[in-house]
C-alpha positions as CSV (number, residue, x, y, z in Angstrom):
1,X,-16.5,-16.9,-60.8
2,X,-15.1,-14.0,-58.5
3,X,-13.7,-14.0,-55.4
4,X,-16.5,-14.3,-53.2
5,X,-16.2,-11.1,-50.5
6,X,-15.8,-11.7,-46.6
7,X,-16.3,-9.1,-44.2
8,X,-15.1,-9.6,-41.4
9,X,-16.0,-7.5,-38.2
10,X,-12.9,-7.0,-35.5
11,X,-9.5,-7.4,-35.8
12,X,-9.0,-9.3,-32.9
13,X,-7.3,-12.8,-32.4
14,X,-10.0,-14.7,-33.8
15,X,-10.9,-12.2,-36.5
16,X,-6.8,-12.1,-37.8
17,X,-6.6,-15.5,-37.8
18,X,-10.0,-16.1,-39.5
19,X,-8.6,-14.0,-42.1
20,X,-5.5,-15.6,-42.6
21,X,-7.2,-18.9,-43.3
22,X,-9.9,-17.5,-45.4
23,X,-7.7,-15.3,-47.6
24,X,-5.4,-18.6,-48.1
25,X,-9.0,-20.0,-49.6
26,X,-9.2,-17.6,-52.5
27,X,-11.6,-15.4,-50.5
28,X,-11.4,-11.2,-51.0
29,X,-11.1,-10.5,-46.6
30,X,-11.9,-7.1,-45.6
31,X,-11.2,-6.6,-41.9
32,X,-12.7,-3.8,-39.8
33,X,-11.6,-2.4,-36.7
34,X,-13.0,0.7,-35.2
35,X,-9.6,1.0,-32.9
36,X,-6.4,2.3,-34.4
37,X,-4.9,-1.2,-33.7
38,X,-5.2,-4.5,-34.2
39,X,-5.8,-7.1,-31.2
40,X,-9.2,-6.3,-29.7
41,X,-8.6,-6.8,-26.0
42,X,-4.9,-8.5,-27.0
43,X,-4.0,-5.4,-28.4
44,X,-0.5,-3.4,-26.7
45,X,-0.6,-0.4,-24.8
46,X,1.7,1.8,-25.4
47,X,2.8,5.0,-22.7
48,X,6.3,6.9,-23.2
49,X,8.3,3.8,-24.2
50,X,6.5,0.8,-21.9
51,X,4.5,-1.6,-23.7
52,X,1.8,-3.6,-21.9
53,X,-0.6,-6.4,-22.8
54,X,-4.1,-5.1,-22.7
55,X,-6.0,-8.5,-21.9
56,X,-4.5,-12.3,-22.1
57,X,-0.7,-12.5,-21.2
58,X,-0.7,-16.2,-20.7
59,X,0.2,-18.0,-24.0
60,X,-0.9,-21.4,-23.3
61,X,-1.5,-24.8,-25.5
62,X,0.1,-23.0,-28.7
63,X,-0.5,-26.0,-31.0
64,X,-3.8,-24.9,-31.9
65,X,-2.1,-21.5,-33.7
66,X,1.0,-23.5,-35.1
67,X,-1.5,-25.5,-37.1
68,X,-3.3,-22.2,-38.5
69,X,0.0,-21.0,-39.5
70,X,1.0,-23.7,-40.9
71,X,-2.0,-23.8,-42.8
72,X,-0.9,-20.5,-44.6
73,X,2.4,-22.0,-45.6
74,X,3.7,-19.8,-42.1
75,X,5.3,-21.1,-38.7
76,X,4.4,-19.2,-35.5
77,X,7.9,-20.1,-33.8
78,X,9.8,-18.2,-36.5
79,X,6.8,-15.3,-37.0
80,X,6.6,-14.9,-33.3
81,X,9.8,-16.2,-31.1
82,X,8.4,-17.1,-27.5
83,X,10.1,-18.6,-24.5
84,X,8.4,-21.5,-22.2
85,X,8.3,-20.1,-18.8
86,X,10.6,-22.1,-16.2
87,X,8.7,-21.2,-13.2
88,X,5.2,-20.9,-14.9
89,X,4.0,-18.7,-11.7
90,X,4.2,-18.2,-8.5
91,X,1.1,-18.9,-6.3
92,X,1.1,-17.1,-2.9
93,X,-2.2,-17.5,-0.5
94,X,-3.8,-15.3,2.1
95,X,-4.6,-18.6,4.1
96,X,-1.0,-19.3,4.6
97,X,2.2,-20.6,2.3
98,X,2.8,-20.6,-1.3
99,X,3.7,-22.7,-4.8
100,X,6.1,-21.7,-7.3
101,X,4.8,-24.1,-9.9
102,X,6.3,-25.4,-12.9
103,X,6.3,-28.2,-15.5
104,X,9.2,-30.4,-13.7
105,X,6.6,-32.9,-11.8
106,X,9.8,-33.8,-9.6
107,X,9.7,-30.2,-8.1
108,X,6.0,-30.1,-7.6
109,X,6.1,-33.0,-5.7
110,X,8.8,-31.0,-3.4
111,X,6.8,-27.8,-3.9
112,X,3.3,-30.4,-2.3
113,X,5.3,-31.7,0.1
114,X,6.0,-28.2,1.8
115,X,2.1,-27.3,2.0
116,X,0.7,-30.8,2.3
117,X,2.9,-34.2,2.7
118,X,-0.4,-36.2,2.3
119,X,-1.5,-34.9,-1.6
120,X,2.2,-35.5,-2.8
121,X,2.1,-37.8,-6.3
122,X,-1.9,-36.2,-6.4
123,X,-0.5,-34.3,-9.4
124,X,0.7,-36.7,-11.1
125,X,-2.4,-39.2,-11.2
126,X,-4.2,-36.2,-12.4
127,X,-2.1,-35.5,-15.5
128,X,-2.4,-39.0,-16.7
129,X,-6.3,-38.9,-15.7
130,X,-6.4,-35.4,-18.0
131,X,-4.1,-36.9,-20.3
132,X,-7.0,-39.3,-21.3
133,X,-9.9,-36.6,-20.7
134,X,-8.0,-34.3,-23.4
135,X,-7.7,-36.7,-25.8
136,X,-11.8,-37.7,-25.6
137,X,-12.8,-33.7,-25.8
138,X,-10.5,-32.7,-28.6
139,X,-12.9,-33.5,-31.7
140,X,-15.4,-32.1,-29.6
141,X,-13.7,-28.4,-28.9
142,X,-12.8,-28.9,-33.2
143,X,-16.1,-29.4,-34.5
144,X,-18.9,-27.2,-34.9
145,X,-22.1,-27.8,-32.6
146,X,-25.4,-26.6,-34.7
147,X,-28.1,-28.4,-32.4
148,X,-28.8,-31.4,-29.9
149,X,-28.9,-33.7,-32.7
150,X,-24.8,-32.9,-32.5
151,X,-25.0,-34.5,-28.6
152,X,-25.3,-37.9,-30.5
153,X,-21.9,-37.8,-32.9
154,X,-20.0,-40.9,-31.7
155,X,-17.2,-38.2,-30.3
156,X,-19.5,-37.1,-27.8
157,X,-21.1,-40.2,-26.8
158,X,-17.7,-41.4,-26.5
159,X,-16.8,-38.6,-24.0
160,X,-19.9,-38.6,-22.1
161,X,-18.6,-41.1,-19.6
162,X,-16.1,-38.6,-18.2
163,X,-18.6,-35.0,-19.1
164,X,-19.8,-35.6,-15.3
165,X,-22.2,-32.3,-15.6
166,X,-23.4,-31.9,-12.1
167,X,-19.9,-32.0,-10.9
168,X,-17.9,-28.6,-10.6
169,X,-14.4,-28.2,-10.9
170,X,-14.0,-27.9,-7.6
171,X,-15.5,-30.8,-6.7
172,X,-13.9,-32.3,-9.4
173,X,-10.1,-31.4,-8.0
174,X,-11.1,-32.5,-4.1
175,X,-11.5,-35.9,-5.8
176,X,-7.4,-35.6,-5.8
177,X,-6.3,-33.1,-3.5
178,X,-7.3,-32.4,0.5
179,X,-5.7,-29.4,0.8
180,X,-7.7,-26.8,-0.2
181,X,-5.0,-24.6,-1.5
182,X,-4.0,-27.2,-3.9
183,X,-8.0,-27.1,-5.0
184,X,-7.6,-23.5,-5.4
185,X,-4.2,-23.6,-7.2
186,X,-5.8,-26.3,-10.0
187,X,-8.6,-24.6,-10.5
188,X,-7.9,-21.0,-10.1
189,X,-7.9,-21.4,-13.9
190,X,-11.8,-21.0,-14.0
191,X,-10.7,-17.5,-13.9
192,X,-9.4,-17.6,-17.6
193,X,-13.2,-18.5,-18.8
194,X,-14.3,-15.7,-15.8
195,X,-16.2,-17.9,-13.4
196,X,-15.5,-19.6,-9.8
197,X,-14.2,-23.4,-10.1
198,X,-17.0,-24.0,-7.9
199,X,-19.0,-23.1,-10.7
200,X,-17.3,-24.3,-13.4
201,X,-18.0,-27.8,-15.2
202,X,-16.0,-30.5,-13.9
203,X,-14.5,-30.7,-17.7
204,X,-12.2,-27.6,-17.2
205,X,-9.9,-29.7,-15.6
206,X,-8.1,-30.0,-18.8
207,X,-7.1,-26.6,-18.5
208,X,-4.3,-26.4,-15.6
209,X,-3.5,-29.9,-17.5
210,X,-2.8,-27.8,-20.5
211,X,-0.1,-25.5,-18.3
212,X,1.5,-28.7,-16.9
213,X,2.0,-30.3,-20.4
214,X,2.4,-27.8,-22.7
215,X,3.7,-25.1,-21.0
216,X,2.8,-21.4,-20.2
217,X,4.7,-19.2,-22.9
218,X,5.8,-15.7,-23.3
219,X,6.0,-14.1,-26.9
220,X,8.7,-11.7,-27.0
221,X,6.5,-7.7,-27.0
222,X,3.8,-9.6,-25.3
223,X,0.5,-11.3,-26.4
224,X,-0.3,-8.4,-28.9
225,X,2.7,-9.0,-30.5
226,X,1.0,-12.3,-31.7
227,X,-1.8,-10.4,-33.3
228,X,0.1,-7.6,-34.6
229,X,2.4,-10.3,-36.5
230,X,-0.9,-11.9,-37.6
231,X,-2.4,-8.2,-39.1
232,X,1.1,-8.1,-40.8
233,X,0.8,-11.7,-42.2
234,X,-2.8,-11.3,-43.3
235,X,-2.1,-8.1,-45.5
236,X,0.8,-9.7,-47.1
237,X,-1.9,-12.2,-48.2
238,X,-4.0,-9.5,-49.5
239,X,-6.5,-8.9,-46.8
240,X,-7.7,-5.2,-46.6
241,X,-7.3,-3.9,-43.2
242,X,-8.8,-1.1,-41.8
243,X,-8.2,0.5,-38.8
244,X,-9.8,3.7,-37.4
245,X,-13.2,2.6,-39.0
246,X,-16.5,1.7,-37.2
247,X,-19.0,-0.8,-38.0
248,X,-22.3,1.4,-37.8
249,X,-25.0,-1.2,-39.3
250,X,-25.3,-3.9,-41.4
251,X,-27.9,-3.7,-44.6
252,X,-30.1,-7.1,-45.1
253,X,-32.0,-8.6,-47.8
254,X,-34.8,-10.7,-45.1
255,X,-32.3,-11.9,-42.9
256,X,-29.2,-12.0,-45.0
257,X,-26.5,-9.6,-44.3
258,X,-25.5,-8.1,-48.0
259,X,-23.0,-5.2,-47.2
260,X,-21.4,-3.7,-44.0
261,X,-21.5,0.1,-43.6
262,X,-19.1,1.8,-41.5
263,X,-18.6,5.4,-40.6
264,X,-16.6,5.7,-44.1
265,X,-17.7,3.8,-46.4
266,X,-20.4,0.4,-47.4
267,X,-19.0,-3.3,-48.1
268,X,-20.9,-5.9,-50.0
269,X,-20.5,-9.0,-48.2
270,X,-21.2,-12.2,-49.6
271,X,-20.5,-13.3,-45.6
272,X,-19.8,-11.5,-43.2
273,X,-17.7,-12.9,-39.6
274,X,-18.4,-11.2,-36.3
275,X,-15.3,-10.9,-33.8
276,X,-16.8,-8.2,-32.0
277,X,-18.5,-9.0,-28.6
278,X,-21.4,-10.7,-29.3
279,X,-24.1,-9.4,-27.2
280,X,-22.8,-6.0,-27.4
281,X,-22.9,-6.3,-31.2
282,X,-25.9,-7.9,-31.3
283,X,-27.5,-4.7,-29.6
284,X,-26.0,-2.6,-31.7
285,X,-25.7,-3.7,-35.1
286,X,-29.0,-6.5,-35.9
287,X,-32.5,-5.1,-35.2
288,X,-34.0,-7.0,-32.6
289,X,-37.0,-8.4,-35.0
290,X,-34.3,-10.0,-37.2
291,X,-33.2,-12.1,-34.3
292,X,-35.1,-15.6,-34.0
293,X,-33.2,-16.5,-30.8
294,X,-31.0,-14.2,-29.6
295,X,-33.3,-11.4,-28.7
296,X,-32.6,-8.8,-26.2
297,X,-34.4,-10.4,-23.3
298,X,-32.8,-13.5,-23.9
299,X,-29.5,-11.7,-23.7
300,X,-30.3,-9.8,-20.5
301,X,-31.5,-13.1,-18.9
302,X,-28.2,-15.1,-19.7
303,X,-25.2,-15.4,-17.4
304,X,-21.7,-13.8,-18.6
305,X,-18.7,-13.7,-17.0
306,X,-17.2,-11.5,-14.0
307,X,-15.0,-8.2,-15.2
308,X,-11.5,-7.4,-14.4
309,X,-10.4,-4.4,-12.7
310,X,-6.8,-3.4,-14.3
311,X,-3.8,-1.4,-13.6
312,X,-0.9,-0.9,-16.4
313,X,2.3,0.1,-14.2
314,X,5.4,1.4,-15.6
315,X,7.8,1.2,-13.1
316,X,11.5,2.8,-12.1
317,X,13.5,-0.6,-11.5
318,X,12.7,-4.0,-11.4
319,X,11.0,-6.4,-9.0
320,X,12.9,-10.1,-7.7
321,X,9.4,-12.1,-8.7
322,X,9.0,-14.3,-11.0
323,X,7.1,-13.9,-14.4
324,X,3.8,-14.7,-13.7
325,X,1.9,-14.6,-10.1
326,X,-1.0,-15.1,-8.7
327,X,-2.3,-14.3,-5.0
328,X,-5.3,-15.8,-3.5
329,X,-8.1,-14.2,-0.7
330,X,-7.1,-15.9,2.8
331,X,-11.6,-16.1,1.9
332,X,-11.5,-17.1,-1.5
333,X,-14.8,-18.6,-1.1
334,X,-15.8,-15.1,-0.1
335,X,-14.1,-13.4,-2.5
336,X,-16.3,-15.4,-5.2
337,X,-19.7,-14.6,-3.6
338,X,-18.8,-11.1,-3.4
339,X,-18.0,-11.4,-7.2
340,X,-20.5,-13.4,-8.5
341,X,-23.3,-13.1,-6.0
342,X,-23.6,-9.8,-4.1
343,X,-21.7,-7.9,-6.9
344,X,-19.5,-6.1,-4.5
345,X,-16.0,-5.3,-4.3
346,X,-13.9,-7.3,-1.5
347,X,-11.9,-6.1,0.8
348,X,-9.3,-8.6,0.2
349,X,-9.2,-9.5,-3.3
350,X,-7.4,-12.4,-5.3
351,X,-5.2,-10.5,-7.8
352,X,-3.0,-11.4,-10.6
353,X,0.6,-9.7,-11.6
354,X,2.4,-9.8,-14.6
355,X,6.2,-8.8,-14.0
356,X,7.4,-9.6,-17.8
357,X,10.6,-7.9,-17.1
358,X,12.7,-10.8,-15.8
359,X,11.6,-12.3,-18.7
360,X,11.3,-9.6,-22.0
361,X,13.8,-6.4,-21.4
362,X,11.8,-5.1,-24.7
363,X,9.0,-4.4,-22.7
364,X,10.6,-1.1,-20.8
365,X,12.9,1.6,-21.3
366,X,16.7,0.9,-19.6
367,X,16.8,0.6,-15.9
368,X,12.6,0.1,-15.8
369,X,9.8,-2.6,-16.3
370,X,6.6,-3.1,-16.3
371,X,3.2,-4.4,-13.8
372,X,-0.1,-5.6,-15.4
373,X,-2.3,-5.8,-12.5
374,X,-5.6,-8.1,-12.6
375,X,-8.4,-8.0,-9.6
376,X,-11.1,-10.2,-10.7
377,X,-14.4,-8.0,-9.7
378,X,-18.0,-8.0,-10.9
379,X,-19.5,-7.6,-13.8
380,X,-21.3,-3.9,-14.3
381,X,-23.9,-4.2,-11.9
382,X,-25.9,-0.8,-10.2
383,X,-24.5,-2.1,-6.9
384,X,-21.2,-0.6,-7.8
385,X,-20.3,2.7,-9.2
386,X,-16.7,2.8,-10.6
387,X,-16.3,6.7,-11.6
388,X,-17.0,6.7,-7.8
389,X,-15.3,3.6,-6.5
390,X,-12.3,3.5,-8.9
391,X,-10.0,5.9,-7.2
392,X,-10.0,4.1,-3.2
393,X,-10.1,0.7,-5.3
394,X,-6.5,1.5,-6.9
395,X,-5.2,2.7,-3.3
396,X,-6.6,-0.8,-2.0
397,X,-5.2,-2.7,-4.4
398,X,-2.1,-1.4,-4.1
399,X,-1.9,-1.8,-0.7
400,X,-2.7,-5.4,-1.7
401,X,0.8,-6.0,-3.6
402,X,2.9,-6.0,-0.3
403,X,1.4,-9.5,0.3
404,X,3.6,-11.0,-2.7
405,X,6.3,-8.1,-2.0
406,X,5.8,-4.8,-4.1
407,X,5.8,-2.7,-0.5
408,X,7.1,0.5,-2.4
409,X,5.2,0.6,-6.2
410,X,4.1,4.5,-5.6
411,X,6.9,6.2,-5.4
412,X,8.6,3.7,-8.3
413,X,5.5,4.8,-10.9
414,X,6.6,6.7,-13.7
415,X,3.4,5.5,-16.5
416,X,-0.2,4.7,-15.3
417,X,-2.9,3.2,-17.1
418,X,-6.4,2.2,-15.5
419,X,-9.2,-0.3,-16.9
420,X,-12.5,-0.7,-14.8
421,X,-15.7,-2.7,-16.1
422,X,-17.4,0.6,-17.2
423,X,-14.7,1.4,-19.2
424,X,-14.9,-2.5,-20.7
425,X,-18.1,-1.7,-21.2
426,X,-18.4,1.5,-22.3
427,X,-14.7,2.0,-24.3
428,X,-14.4,-1.5,-25.4
429,X,-17.9,-1.9,-26.1
430,X,-17.5,-5.1,-23.9
431,X,-21.3,-6.0,-22.8
432,X,-21.5,-5.6,-19.1
433,X,-18.1,-5.4,-19.0
434,X,-18.0,-9.3,-19.0
435,X,-14.4,-9.7,-19.9
436,X,-15.0,-13.0,-21.0
437,X,-17.9,-12.9,-21.9
438,X,-20.7,-15.7,-21.8
439,X,-20.3,-18.0,-18.5
440,X,-19.2,-21.3,-19.5
441,X,-22.1,-23.1,-17.4
442,X,-23.4,-26.3,-19.2
443,X,-26.7,-24.7,-20.2
444,X,-24.3,-21.8,-22.4
445,X,-21.6,-24.7,-24.1
446,X,-22.0,-26.7,-27.4
447,X,-25.1,-26.0,-29.0
448,X,-26.7,-24.2,-26.3
449,X,-23.8,-21.0,-27.0
450,X,-24.2,-19.0,-30.1
451,X,-23.1,-21.1,-33.2
452,X,-20.1,-20.9,-35.8
453,X,-22.7,-20.4,-38.5
454,X,-25.1,-18.2,-36.6
455,X,-28.6,-19.6,-36.8
456,X,-30.5,-15.9,-36.6
457,X,-29.2,-14.8,-39.5
458,X,-28.1,-15.9,-43.2
459,X,-24.8,-15.3,-44.4
460,X,-23.2,-14.2,-40.9
461,X,-20.7,-16.0,-39.2
462,X,-19.5,-15.9,-35.4
463,X,-15.8,-16.1,-34.3
464,X,-14.5,-15.3,-30.8
465,X,-15.3,-16.5,-27.1
466,X,-18.8,-15.8,-27.6
467,X,-18.9,-18.5,-29.7
468,X,-18.0,-22.4,-29.5
469,X,-15.8,-23.5,-28.2
470,X,-15.3,-20.6,-25.7
471,X,-13.1,-17.7,-24.2
472,X,-9.3,-18.3,-24.3
473,X,-6.8,-17.8,-26.6
474,X,-6.5,-20.9,-27.8
475,X,-10.3,-21.6,-28.0
476,X,-10.5,-19.0,-29.6
477,X,-8.2,-19.9,-31.8
478,X,-10.3,-22.8,-32.3
479,X,-13.1,-21.0,-33.0
480,X,-11.7,-19.0,-36.0
481,X,-10.5,-22.7,-37.4
482,X,-14.0,-24.0,-36.8
483,X,-15.4,-21.0,-39.1
484,X,-13.6,-20.9,-41.7
485,X,-13.9,-24.2,-42.6
486,X,-17.6,-23.6,-42.7
487,X,-17.5,-20.7,-44.9
488,X,-15.4,-22.5,-47.5
489,X,-17.6,-25.4,-47.0
490,X,-20.6,-23.1,-47.5
491,X,-19.3,-20.5,-50.5
492,X,-17.5,-23.5,-51.8
493,X,-13.5,-22.0,-51.4
494,X,-10.7,-23.7,-52.4
């Protein structure tokens, strides 16, 4: 029997991981990517010798990708050297105080004592509780969910006692920490999902646990280097990786995709894997009449994550700051409401700055370094005109950097690149510019999220943040593993 032909739309991290696994299983794999380089939101931006990660900069919980690499006969650590950061990040609070966070529990007790003596020891209790919680939820996060019947699996029933569906992550953390700054310190990770910790389900207390248990890592060359190496390995395994080739349409026989058309060619497919932004891909590539569950009106009603305003700055010299820096607005509740409810730009926003030069000298010319600045903002909404607002918002953000000790950045900028929510939507084809995809409320998780085996069409599968288990690099890699196993089963690959 001839090798089965699988076409993957998008060379993001999920698509690349799936390509490696499916090629290893004996499939004839083609990956189509409209950009001239791999990675999608994990690609690199390169300007005049400066290199920035476009999207994710935290590499967390490497276990999933290590296992994927091992499954195809490779070692992640050998292929992509990484450093575990001793100081995971510095948290500064507009309301006063700071934390230099690390996996050293004795050091964390000292940091917490300086902020809130009454809360010393609570982090250890939190870690112990979430260690068991992660063990119970891992089988759920590593398995597909096709329907409500899957909620009756023994693994789900065993974990149900810790789900607490009516409790938010913020409320969960208030059971451990009395100081509201510490609630934020161990709950801001909900922003990895594009959500407020006070809207995010309590399940996701495992996110901060993963940081402290398994560490925050920096791949040399940035997270984009992981995707680049995956693309290189995929090609070595026989994958046909087509860059700069945009998918324009699917060919259908009934509801089955039989071929994928690009601006250059047409590719027959026994199976098609969509790694593009889910909602945008549905509206662009699949006629509304062929979608049973995920019609346009349904997509419009769904809840979406926040977006991000981005500045990538190549600067002269280097700042004396940790690798990762997170500043929490003085009125964090108001900042969250501005983003999620009022859809307006905060006067005093929270923000994140990566100062990667303290760890990785390969990212900038000698005597220079990079600053990556991310500000969570509303996804696209009629109340914000980014063409008008972007220049003034840039100035506001640069002014706010002084809150963490970056006071003279304007005179030191040598290279600059900006991405707004409008750019995420129009240039990167992300629905509403929601960089973290569909929100992760309980109504949009498990079987209520678009399935890894996409139920609206035949022979179509999903990987990435828009399917189960959800957003974030480790979870996206897991989606590729779930989906690849389904394809191997369905196409009877080895």
